[in-house]
N, C-alpha and C positions, 0 to 999 in steps of 0.2 A: 158478327158487329152481332150489337142490342139494339136497338131501333124502338124509340118510342113516340106513338101517335095520338095528342090528343085531344080532343073531342065533348061538346056538349057545351062550350061555353055561351055568352046572350048577356039578354039584357032584360031584366031581372027591375022589379020596384023593388024598393025594402019592406022585410018580409017575407020575401017570398025563397023561394028551391028553386035549385041546379044539380040538376048530377052532371059531373064532370066524370069522362070516363079516358085511359091511357091504354091504347091497344098497344101492346109489346111481343116486339118477336118472340119466335117459336121456347117456348121456358125462362122466360123471362120471371117470372110474379112467383116460380117456388124456382129457382135458382138463387134470389137478387132479391135482399130486404130492399123497398119500393117507400114512394114517400112523395110526398106533392112538398111548392114549393109556393107561390105568391106574391112580383109584383109591381107594386105602387106605384106609381110618379114619386117621381121625390126620393124617394124612400130605395132602402135594403133590401132584394132578397129573402125571405122568414119567414122558416120551413111554418105546413098547417096541420103537416099530419101524416107518419111515418108507421109501415106495417114489418117486424120482422117475421122473420119465412121463422123460423124458430121458436116455433110455440105458437106462433100466429100475434102474440101483442103487440097494438098497438101505443102514441102514443099519440100526441094534442100539443097544439100552441093553448094556451091554457084558455088565450080568444076565442075561441071556436072548440075550446070542450063540450059539448052536453047541446053540438047543434050543424056540429058535423061526423062525417063518420066513414071512415077511410075497410074501403074495403077490398077483392081479390074475384076473380075466375081466372083458377089456374085450366079447364078445360078450355077456356076462351082466350086463354092470355092476354086481360085485362083486369086495369084495376081502375076501382070505381073511390070518384070523393062526393057525396053526396050534401047534398047545400041546405042547410034549414030554415029561420027567422036571418036573413039578408039583412048587412047594413051599409050602407053608406060610402063608409070607413073602407067597406072592404075589396071596394072598385080596387083590378089590381088582375096581370097576367101573373096565368095563375102552372103552375110546370109542375110533371110526371117527371118520377129523377129516377133511377136503379144503379143500389152499390151493395161489394160483400161487405157487412159485420155492419152497417148503415148505425142504426137503428136500433143503436142498445145504449144501456145506463138515461133514456129519457132527452135524446140530445137531438134536434137535428141539425148538425154541419153543412154547407153545403161541401161542400173538403174532400165528407166520406162518400162524395155520389159519384165514381165518375161518366155516367150516361143519364142526355135529356134527353126531353118533347122541344120539340120547339113555342110549344103555352099555349092555350084558350084563357082567350079574352072575355074577364067576367065584369060584368058594367048592372051597381047597382045606382037607381035610382031613387032618390028619396022624395 
């Protein structure tokens, strides 16, 4: 059973930074494509960034490109999301997800991910 546990959320002022972590059950990050999604109040959940295990290629939502970085540590079975220059509109619950052959063709679809964490709240104040 794949288990994902996010941490690192919190409250920051606009322009601030946070690093989210997703602790995964053994070998998850080396076996599955991994991703971060977020859901803001009143909005649908959207893909933020994903990482393909075949070659380590990454995909970013246009709105975060250049500010967010997804990475993983296979030895620690942990996925990270470094978020810089945060904006108030990025206040949301952030979720970690794992899926087989999911981060491909520059797409991030919820339906491609089979396993989800419970989320960590990020609040950016103006």
